[in-house]
KEGUKOL-208305 format. One line per field, with one value per residue (C-alpha): residue in three letters; x negated, y negated, z. Coordinates in steps of 0.1 Angstrom, whole numbers, plus 2048, in hexadecimal, padded with zeros to 3 digits. Each point is the difference from the previous one (the first is absolute). Last residue first. Layout:
// residues N
residuo: (ALA ...)
X: (X ...)
Y: (Y ...)
Z: (Z ...)
This chain:
// residues 389
residuo: (VAL THR LYS ASP ARG ALA LEU PHE LEU TRP THR ALA GLY VAL LEU SER ILE GLN VAL ILE LEU ARG ALA LEU GLY ALA GLY LEU LEU GLY GLY LEU VAL ALA GLY ALA TRP ILE ALA PRO VAL MET VAL LEU ALA THR ILE ILE LEU LEU THR ILE ARG LEU LYS GLN LYS GLY VAL ALA ARG LEU ILE ASP ALA GLY ILE GLY SER LEU GLY MET LEU LEU PRO TYR LEU ALA LEU LEU GLN ILE ILE GLU PRO THR GLY ASP PHE ASP HIS GLY ILE LEU TYR PRO ILE TYR ASP ALA VAL PHE TYR LEU PHE ILE ALA ILE PRO VAL SER ILE LEU LEU SER PHE PRO VAL LEU LYS LEU GLY PHE ARG VAL SER GLU ALA ALA SER ALA SER ALA ASN ARG PHE HIS ARG THR TYR THR ALA TYR LEU LEU ALA ARG ILE PRO ALA SER ALA ALA ASP VAL ILE LYS PHE GLY ALA ALA TYR GLN GLY ALA ILE ASP PRO GLY LEU THR GLN ALA VAL ALA PRO LYS ASP VAL ASP ALA VAL SER GLY ILE ALA VAL PHE GLU LEU CYS TYR GLN LEU GLY LEU SER ILE ASP GLY ARG ILE VAL ALA PRO SER PRO MET GLY CYS VAL VAL ALA VAL LEU VAL VAL SER ILE LEU ALA GLY LEU ALA SER ALA ALA LEU TYR TRP TRP ALA TRP HIS ASP LEU THR LEU ASP LYS GLN LEU VAL VAL ALA ALA VAL LEU PHE LEU ALA ARG LEU VAL ALA MET GLY VAL ASN VAL LEU MET GLN LEU LYS ALA ARG ASP PHE ALA MET PHE ALA SER ALA CYS VAL ALA VAL ILE ARG GLY PHE VAL LEU HIS ALA ALA VAL PHE ALA LEU LEU SER SER LEU ALA ILE HIS ALA SER VAL LEU TYR HIS SER ILE ALA ILE ALA PHE VAL ALA VAL VAL PRO MET THR LEU ALA SER MET ALA VAL SER HIS GLY LEU TYR ARG PRO PHE ASN GLY PRO ASP VAL ALA VAL ARG GLN ILE MET VAL HIS ASP SER GLY LEU GLY ILE LEU LEU VAL GLY ILE GLY ASN ILE ALA SER LEU THR VAL PHE VAL GLY TYR ASP SER PRO GLY LEU TYR ARG SER LEU LEU MET PHE TYR GLY PHE GLN ILE VAL LEU GLN MET)
X: (CDB 824 7F4 7F5 7E5 7E4 811 804 7DB 7F8 810 7F3 7DC 802 80E 7E7 7E3 80C 804 7DC 7F1 810 7F4 7DD 801 80B 7E5 7E6 809 802 7FE 818 813 801 80A 81C 80D 7FE 813 81A 806 7FF 818 81F 7F5 7F9 822 811 7ED 809 824 802 7F4 817 81D 7F7 7FE 815 7E7 7F5 7FC 7E9 7EC 7FC 7F2 7E7 7F4 7FC 7EF 7E8 7F6 7FC 7EC 7E7 7FD 7FB 7E4 7E6 810 7E3 7E6 813 804 7DA 7F8 815 7EE 7E5 81B 7EF 7E4 80F 818 7E9 7E2 819 80E 7E0 805 822 7F2 7FB 821 815 7F1 807 824 806 7F1 81A 81E 803 7FC 814 81D 7FF 800 81F 814 80C 810 816 80C 808 814 813 80A 80B 816 814 80A 806 7E1 7EB 80C 7FB 7DE 7F5 807 7E2 7E7 7ED 803 7F1 7E3 7FA 7FE 7E6 7EC 803 7F1 7DF 814 80C 7DD 7F3 81E 7FB 7DC 809 81E 7E9 7E6 81C 810 7DF 800 826 7FF 7FC 823 817 7EB 7FE 826 806 7EA 80E 823 7F5 802 816 816 803 80A 819 80E 801 814 817 808 806 819 810 803 813 818 804 809 826 801 7F3 7FB 802 7F8 7F4 7DA 7F0 7EE 7E4 7E5 807 80F 7E7 7E2 80E 804 7DD 7F0 813 7F6 7DB 801 80F 7E7 7E2 80E 806 7DD 7F1 815 7F5 7DB 7FC 80D 7EA 7E1 7EC 7E4 7FC 81F 7FF 7EA 80B 825 7FC 7F2 81C 819 7F1 802 824 809 7EF 811 822 7F8 7F6 823 814 7EA 7FE 826 800 7E8 813 822 80F 822 805 7DB 806 81C 7EC 7E4 81A 80E 7DC 7F7 81F 7F7 7DD 80E 818 7F3 7DB 7F9 81A 7F0 7DD 80D 811 7DF 7F0 81A 7FC 7DA 7EA 7EB 812 822 7F3 814 81E 804 7FF 81B 817 7FA 807 81F 80F 7F6 812 821 7FC 7F7 81E 81C 7EA 7EF 822 80D 7E1 800 825 7FB 7E4 817 81C 7EA 7ED 81B 7FE 7DE 810 7E9 7E2 81A 810 7DF 7ED 81E 803 7DB 807 81D 7EA 80F 7FB 7E5 7F2 7E3 7F6 7FF 7E7 7E9 807 7F1 7E3 7F8 800 7E8 7EA 7FE 7F7 7E5 7F2 7FF 7EC 7EA 7F4 816 7E7 7F2 821 812 7E5 7FA 826 808 7E4 80C 824 7F8 7EA 819 81E 7F0)
Y: (BC7 80D 81B 7E6 80F 7F1 7DE 801 808 7E5 7E5 80E 800 7DD 7F3 813 7F2 7DD 806 80F 7E3 7E6 812 801 7DB 7F8 816 7EF 7DE 80B 826 809 7E0 7F9 824 800 7DE 80B 820 7ED 7E8 819 819 7EA 7F9 825 80A 7E5 80C 824 7F7 7EB 81C 819 7E9 7FC 825 801 811 7E0 7EE 81A 7FD 7DA 808 819 7E7 7E5 817 80F 7DE 7EF 81E 7FD 7DA 806 818 7E5 7F9 80C 7F0 7DF 801 807 7E3 7E7 801 7E8 7E6 7E3 808 7EC 805 80B 80E 810 814 812 81E 807 805 825 80A 7E9 80D 824 7F8 7EC 81E 817 7E8 7FD 824 80B 7EA 80B 824 7F9 7EE 820 80B 7E1 805 825 7F5 7E5 81A 818 7E6 7FC 7E4 7E5 80D 7F9 7DC 7FA 810 7EB 7E1 806 80B 7DF 7F7 822 7FD 7DC 809 81A 7E7 7E6 819 7EC 7E3 818 80C 7DC 7F6 81D 7F7 7DB 80A 814 7E4 7E6 817 801 7DA 7FE 815 825 80C 7E4 7FA 825 804 7E1 80F 824 7F3 7F9 81E 818 7E2 7F7 823 801 7DF 80E 81F 7EF 7E4 81A 812 7DF 7F7 820 7F7 7DD 80D 802 7DE 7EE 7DC 7EA 7DE 806 7FC 7ED 80F 818 7EC 7DC 805 81A 7EA 7E1 814 80E 7DD 7F2 81E 7FC 7DB 807 81B 7E9 7E4 817 80E 7DD 7F8 81F 7FB 7E1 812 81E 7EA 7F3 7E8 7E2 807 7F6 81B 81D 7F5 7FD 823 80D 7EF 812 821 7FB 7F6 81F 817 7F1 804 824 809 7E9 805 825 802 7EB 818 81F 7F5 822 7EF 80A 7F8 7DC 7FB 811 7E7 7E4 80E 804 7DC 7F2 815 7F2 7DD 803 81C 7FE 7DB 7F7 816 7F3 7DC 809 80D 7E0 7EB 817 7FA 81F 816 802 804 820 81E 7F0 7E5 819 815 7E2 7F1 821 806 7DE 803 821 7F1 7E1 815 819 7EC 7EE 820 812 7E4 7FF 826 800 7E5 814 81D 7ED 7F0 821 81A 7FD 810 822 81C 7EA 7E5 817 80E 7DF 7ED 819 7FA 7DA 807 813 7EF 7DC 7F8 81E 804 7DC 806 81C 7E7 7E7 817 80B 7DD 7F3 81B 7FA 7DB 807 819 7E6 7E7 818 80F 7DF 7E7 7F6 822 813 7E9 7FE 825 808 7E9 810 823 7F7 7F0 81D 81B 7EC 7FC)
Z: (4D8 805 819 819 817 7EB 801 826 803 7E7 816 821 7F3 7F2 821 815 7EB 807 826 801 7ED 816 81F 7F2 7F9 824 80E 7EA 80F 824 806 81D 803 7DA 7F8 81A 7F4 7DC 807 816 7E3 7E3 80F 7F9 7DD 7F8 80E 7EB 7E1 805 807 7E0 7EA 811 7FA 7DC 7FA 7E1 7EA 7EF 821 80D 7DF 807 823 7F2 7E6 81B 819 7E7 7F3 821 80E 7E3 805 826 7FC 806 822 816 7E8 800 826 805 7E8 814 821 7F4 7F9 812 7E9 7E4 7E3 7E4 814 818 7E2 7F7 816 7F0 7DD 803 80F 7EB 7E0 809 80A 7E0 7EB 811 7FC 7DA 7F6 81E 7F7 7DB 80C 816 7E6 7EE 820 800 7DC 807 81F 7EC 7E6 81A 811 7E0 7E8 819 812 7E1 7FE 825 800 7E2 814 817 7E6 7FB 825 80B 7E7 80A 824 7F7 7EC 81D 81A 800 810 81B 808 802 815 817 807 806 816 817 802 806 81A 813 802 806 820 806 80A 7F3 7E1 7F9 803 7EB 7E5 802 7F6 7DD 7E8 814 809 7DB 7F7 81D 7F5 7DD 809 819 7E7 7E4 816 80A 7DB 7F9 81D 7F2 7DD 804 810 7E0 80C 7E2 7F1 7DC 7FC 7E4 7E2 7FA 7ED 808 823 809 7F6 812 820 7FE 7FA 81F 815 7F7 808 822 808 7F7 816 81D 7FE 7FF 81F 813 7F6 815 820 7F7 7FF 7E3 80C 7E8 7ED 7DB 7F1 816 7FC 7DA 7FF 815 7EA 7E2 812 80B 7DD 7F1 819 7F7 7DB 805 80B 7E9 7E1 806 800 7E1 7EF 80C 7F3 808 803 825 806 7F4 818 81C 7FB 803 820 80F 7F6 812 81F 801 7FE 81D 817 7F7 7FC 81A 81B 7F8 804 820 80E 7F6 812 81F 802 7FD 816 821 7EE 7EF 80C 811 7E7 7E3 811 806 7DE 7EE 815 7F8 7DC 7FC 80C 7EA 7E0 802 7F0 7E6 7F6 7FC 7EA 7EA 7FC 7F7 7E7 7F0 800 7EF 7E5 7F9 7FB 7DA 802 807 80D 80A 80B 81A 80F 800 80F 81B 807 803 818 819 81E 7F2 819 811 7E7 805 826 7FB 7EE 81C 81A 7EA 7F4 824 80B 7E1 809 824 7F6 7E7 81C 815 7E5 7F0 7EE 7E5 7F9 803 7E9 7E6 7FE 801 7E3 7EB 809 7F9 7DE 7F4 80A 7F4 7DE)
């Protein structure tokens, strides 16, 4: 469902905004997406871990996540607004920029906490409803905007996007309150350090996934960034089955690790063939359909097929990287896992910049692919050298 909805949403948005405005939108989404991961300092992932083992912990840990989110949101918002304004202020009104920031940092964060609550209880259908529901709402509001706005611009879309995000957050909060219960006010100081570890880890993951778009926009301009982002968006949407596999098995690692690291390792290794079975056909499909994409989204995106073909292996790399990272956690190598992700995130920007300067659009895509392969290689190299695996 997520694959179909995301692809339809992307086709409409890219066609009606065009490469330049789409490039600005993706740049804003990338910056604020990383900001969402900073808010709360990983408290939602602490909630998943604690509640997955003991469901009775839910009210306190939900309260902890709400409190930590409220405390950190203003600080993150200031930085997100400043960075966004620096990168795209020439292409969007300040009020529209603030609407996008609020949609992500306020309402996007609420939805993320609600999805984590359902994940903690292994309520996969409700987790799907929250995550896919937000995508559906944004797609429906986009259709309404296309129909009702004479000429859809990025400034128009900002307010439709904000309204869809607010409605999605409201529905998510009601679902959590009815199904899981209300939070108990709490700040659990003993788990703040654990939350910081999760925060570093997922901010690094988010940076690896998204920091390339602002780098391309800054180096090559929003028009080329829009073509690059369109190619990556199609590849990322096609990776939904791999993402689903990682989501569906996430809490199992915690339960297995509470019994023994060896059990969690065995479980992780069993996932590798499933990941390959899913990702290889996706890669082949992406490579051969890439040339037809401009016929769907417009010939302003003629550079997009080359990016899709270059990044066709991304679903395979996502699966191997995610499974390997979860095994590292299981064998007590959490700090190594975080270090690898942080190094990759720090290398990503100069690598993309160098690739873009030397090879333009294709150079940026090739740099992205090399960095991703390096992360997978380093992860599994350390696993192969670890005698406990």
